[in-house]
N, C-alpha and C positions, 0 to 999 in steps of 0.2 A: 588263141592268147590263152596266154595261161591263167589260173586265177590269182596269182602272182601278182600277175601284172597287170590285171585288173582291178587291185585294192587302190591303186595311184588315183585311178578314172571315178573309185566310188568315191575315195575323197573327198576329190575334187567339184563334183556333183553336188555331195552332201551339202559341202561347204558351199560351192553357187545358192544353192535350195534356201540353206538357213539366212544364208546374206541379202534373198529374196520376201522369204519370210522380214526375219528384220525392216527390210524399208517397206515392206505393206505396212506393219504394227506400226513403224513410227508417223509414216500416214496421215493413219490412224487415229491413233493419238493426237498428233497434231489435229488434225481435225474436230476429233473430240474435245480438246484443249478449244480451239477456235470456239468450236460453238459455246461449251462453258463461259465465253470469254465474252459473246453474246448473249447469251442470255444472263451475265451481272450486268451488263450496261445497261443493256436494257432495262433491268429492276431499280436502276440507279437510275436512269432516265426517269422510269415510275414513277418514282420516288422522290425525284426533286418539286413535287407542286402537289397542291391536294385539290386547286381550281379546276374542277371537271371539261371548260372546254381546253384549259392550255393540255391536261391530264391526257384528251381525247386525241389532239394535233398530237402532242409528246409517241404517245401509242401507235399512231399511223404511218409518223414519217419515219423512227426506229424499224416495226415491221414490216414494211417496206423493203427499207434496207436489209436489215437481217436475213428478209427471205428473199433478197435481189429479186426483186417483184416493181414491175413498173407503178403498183397503186397496191394503198391498203386502207379499209373499214373497217368502222367499228360500227354498228348497228344494233341498237338498245329495244329494251322489250317495254314495251304501256302492258302493265298488267291491266288491266281498266278497261283498258278498250282493247283486248286481245290481237293487239298488233305491233310490226314492228316500225320504229323511225330513226331518221343519222339525225342526232343529234347534231351532231359538227357538218357539214360541208365544206371542201374548199376547192378556190377556182373558180371560173368567170361563171359559174352557175349554182350557187349557195343558192339561192330563193325556189330554184327549179326540184333542186333535192331534199330541200328541205321541208318541203311541201309531201314528197311521197313517201305512203303508209302501206307496210305490206301484210295482209293478214298472217296471222298464224299459219303455217304449211303453204304460203304464199312464192313463191318464188324456191330456186335453191334456199335461199339466207332466209325462210319460213317454214322449211323441210328441218333445215336443220334445228331449229328453235322450238320445230313440233317433235324431233325424235326424239334429239339430244344427242348423235351422232355426228362427229365430222366427216369430212366427203371431197373426193379430187376429182376434178372435171377436168378434161386433157378437150374438151371439147364444147364447150359453153352454150352455144344456138345450139348445139344438137340433142344435146339436154330432152328427156320430157318432164323435168321440172323445172328448165330455166323461163323465165318471168322476163319480159322485157321490158318493163314498164322504166328500169331504172336506164338503163340502154338507152331507151330510146325519149331518155328526158336528156340525158348529160352529152350524149351524142357519143359515146363512149364505145368502142369494140372492145368486148371480152373475147379474147382467145381462151384461154386457160383458167382456173380458180381454185384456191382450197379454203374450207371454207369450215371452221369448228366452235362450236356453242364456250359460252363464258357463262360458265357454273363457280357461284357462290352459297356456301352451305346447300351444296341441294338444288338450288335455285336456278333457272335458264334466266340469266340477266339481260342475255347481248348474243350480240355471234361476231367474233373474228373474223374479217375473209383478205386472200389477197390473190391481185388480178394481176395475169399475163408476166410470164414468169422472163424476168430477159436474156437477149440471148437465143430468141423462138426455143427455147427447150419448157419441156415439161414438168411439170413439177413432181416432184417422189416422196415415196412413201417415207422416205425419212424427214424430207420437207413438212411432211403431215405433223410426223412428230415434233420436227422443230417447231411446227407453227402453236399446237395442244401445251408445251411448251411453256412460251409464251403469255398463249391464252392463261393459265395459273396464275401466276401475280398481276394480271391483268386484269384480274376479277375480284381480287382483294386490294388493289392501286382504287376500282373504279367504285368498290362499294364506301370507302373509305371518303371521296372526292364527293358520291353523291349525298353523304349522309352530310360534309360538310357543304355541300349543293345549300342542301335542307335545312340545315340551322342558321344558314347565308342570309335565306331566304325566308327562314322564319322572325332572323329578326331584321334585317329590311320592314319587312308585316309591321315586326313589333315598332320596330322609329314610327312608321307612316300611323300607326293606328295611335301611338301616342301624339304624335304631334296633330294628328285630325283632332283626336280626342281634346287636344290646350285647345284649339281653334273653336272648337267645336264649344268647347267651357266660354272660353272668350265672348262669341257669336252671344251664347246663352244668360251672360253677366248682361250681357247689352241688349241683349229683346228683355232683358226683367225686369232692367230699369225704364225699356220704354213700355215695357206694361206697367208698371208702379207708376210711372208720368200719368197712365190714364185715370189714375183712383187718387181721387180727393185727402188730402192728409190733413193728420191731425184732428182735434175733438171739436169740428166744427171749426178749422181755422179758415183762414182768409178765402174764398170761396169764387171769387173772382167779382165783375164789374160790372150792371148792367146797366139802362137805359132808359126810363120810364115813359111813360105818354108823358109828362109835362116835360122833357129832357131832360130832365134832375140824371145824375149822378147816384147809382145805391150801391157802396159797396160793403159786400157781411163779410166783417172779421169774427175774430172769439171776443170783442167789448162788445156788437152787436151789428146793428147795419148804418151806417151814416150814406146822406144825402147832402149835393151839392152841383154846382154847375161843374162841368170836364176843368174848367180852367184852375175852379176851388177845390176838385178833387188830389188832385195833384200838389198840395200844400197840407200837412199834416196838424191835425185838428181843427180846419176849417169848416167843418158840416158838424149841422149835428146831429146825435147819436142817440139813438129806439134802441132799449131790450128787443132782443129778437125771442120770441116765445118758445123758442127749441132748442137742445142739443144732440149733437149726435158722433158718436165715434163708432168708426171700426177699424176692423184688422182680418188682411190676408197672409196667410202661408201656402205656396207653393208647396204639391209637393214632391214637384222637380222644382229646378229651377226656373220655369215660367209655367202658368197653369190655365183651367179656367173658369175660377174664379172669380167675382168681380161682386161689384160695389159701386154706387154710385149716390150722393145725395149734394143738392143747389138748393138755392130759394125761389122762386118766380116773383116774389114779392115782401116789403115789408112782414105776412102775416101767412105766407104758405112757404111752406117745406116739404116738396119732392126728396126719394128715398130711393132705392131700388136694388135687390141683392139677386145674384142668380150662380144659376150651377151649368157649364157646359159639358156637354157628356164623355167628355172625352179626355185625355190629361196631355200636357207637351206644348209643344209650337201649334200643332193643329188647334185646338181646341186653345192655345193665347189669340189664333188669328180670330177666330171667328168672335173670342170672349173681346176681342177688339172692334171688331165690326157693330156687335151685338150693342155696345156703348154708343160709340160713335152715332149708333143709329136713335137712340133712347134721348144721346144731345140735343139732337140737330131735329130730332120731331116735339119733345117735350117741350113745350110750351102751354104761356100763363092760358086756362081756360080749356087747354087737353086733361083728360082725366085718363086714370088710368089704364082705364080698359081701352078707350080712344086708342092710346100709344101702344098697346102689348100689340092689338089688331093692328095698326098699320108696320109697326116691327116686324111682326111675324112674317105679312106679306112680302117684303124685303127681301129676310130671309130665306122663306118660302124660294123664290126667284133664281136664288143661288145655287141651288140643286148642290150643296155642300154636302148630307150627310148627317149630321149633327146638332144635334138642339140642342136645348138649354133650358132647361126650369127656373125663374123666375116667378120676383113679391117685389112687387111695385106697391108703394103710397104716396098718398097728395095730404097732408097735415096741416088743416087752421088751424094755426095754435093761436085765436083768437080766443074761436069757440070752440074748440076740440075736437073735429070731426073729421074721424080718419077717412079717406075713398084709399081704397085698394083694392087691387085683381090681381090676380093668382093664380098664374100660368107653371099649373105642378109643381110647388115646389115646394118644401119643409114647410110646415105650418110654426108659421111663428109663435109667440110667448107672451099675454099682455101681460108686465105685472101693475095689479091695483098698488091703492094706496093704501090700503088694508094688508100686505103683503101677500095677497095670494095669486097664483099666477092662472089664466086661459089660454086655451090654444085659440088665436086668432081665425076660425073660422069663415068662408064665405062659399061663394059658387067659386069650385076649381075648373080652371082653363087645359087646356093641351098646353105641355112644355114650346116651345121657340122654337119653330124649323119644321116643327111635322106634318100640316094639314096647315095648306096655302087660305083657306075658305073660314082657319077660324075665326071664333068672336070669343071676342074676352070683357068678363061682366065687371062692372063695377057694381065693390060691395062695399059697404058704412061701418063705423064703428065710432067709439064714442073715447078720446081723453081724457081723465077729468089729469088737473095739473099734479104736475109728478110723479106721474104713470107715464112706466117706460112700456115699449117692444122690443124685442128681442126677436133678431131674422138671424139664420144661421143656413148655413150649407150641409151636408151628412158627410161630409168629412170628421165633422163633431161627432153627431150621433150615432154614427159607423165607425167611430176607431174602434180598433180592434185591440186586443190585447194579444200576447205571445200563444195565447189558447185560441184565437178567436173569437172569443167574447166580444160586444160589442157595447162600447159607452151607453147610449140606449136615450131617450127622449127621459124618459123618467129620470135617471143619474141628473139630469141635466137640469129640469124639472125643480129638485133637492136643492142641488144648488145653489139656484139664487134665492130659489125661498128660506134658503139659510143666511142670505147676505139685508142687512139694514136696504132700506127704502131710500138712502141717501146716498148711499156709499158712489163716489165718482164710479162713469161708467172704463176710464180707460182701467180705472181698479178690477171692479167688474169680470171686468174681457181678459184682463193679464190673470185672475182668479183663475178664470174659467178655464184657458190655456193648459196651466197648469195643473186643471184638478185633468182633463184630458192625456195629458203626459205622464201625469203617475199613477192613471188606472191604466193606460200603452205599455209599461214598465218598458222599457224601450223596443217595441217592438217598432216596427219601422213604415209612416206615416203613409200609408197607401191610396191617399183622398186630398186634393186640397182642402183647405180647411179655410173657411169666411166668416163672421160675425158681426154683424151692425147695429148699433140699437140707438134709440129716437126716445128724447126723455121731451115730455111735454114740460114745458119752465111752472110754476106756482105764480100763479095772479098775473 
């Protein structure tokens, strides 16, 4: 055949080759377009939600569809524990799957998380890196798989994997690239979802904390009211009603003491009035809603006044409970004929049996208003100040005992002092003497003594207490009150 005759055949062959090339190129272009469209749709699907659980569900379903795989999973990295875990699981074995934890480097997913490399495996069970932990729990056979790291800002945050390509076909290198392309937007969406999830949890925790605080504040206000109800109110306001040995009712109030039969006591003004020989006033200001400082005072007879002031070692609710128990024991055990030392010995024995680990300093006294004899016992408390008729002040010293609740066998001593008419005794807790200013200087007993000395001897006790607290607050200059404050004053009336 001549060259001239070969030309048409050559042209025909060239044309056929061109058509084949064009057909292949068109198929490749269509596949690339389809791949791009799938990735675009996948990105839209991922960005359709910011909630982590919904996002993971979308990633798993869409990835399995795009990759033509039977299943897909996202395994997240727990950086603190160095483990991989399934945040989301679907199917009838959710609980078993969510319990699974893989160490970094364990299994194929662990290897990918450790190395940061993608892997394609045609025979999963035959791979030396294979771990049957998941397959055993789920009873799901794995033939082949692809596994790629999910990387955010240079850090591996998880592993994306697909299992068992449909049609019993193996995954291709092109599938690996496609899954890697899916992992990139997955990382961004996952990071945003995790940030939102953390924000939601923080907001929920904040709401719960606020609700808890509101509930606790309400309960503390109730506790404060209950605690304050234990304390006598006002400057020797009505202290109660008791029946003396003759059966007459004795009522002590601001006006004094009245006597009468039980029936007569209900009728105002039906009883004789007698002037009581002492006045008492006190105040308690806890550092928190409730605290451990306490005081009490009540009459045992028409000439016998009992009073006490104490300070529990702790603050807050535990101290308030210890204070309530202590005051209950004092009220129950202090009867006419009991001395302060005997009282503290009995109360201490009961408190030590509870083994609460707390203790309380206390000072209590029993004043005979007719003779001025003051019998007192000191359980490790701040020294009271005795203001004499001439305005001089002296500490009321006696044998000191241990705080209540320290040693069960402790014995408390009775001490004696004499109060002349018009003289006062001032009891206080260390919330006064140890009050601090912004540079941690303390108020001190000397400053307290100077303040009391500067007052006229006939100043009303409620005014004296108010001025004392105001002076402490001025000294503190806005520094937060760090300890409970309690003050109690007793004055023996003249004549």
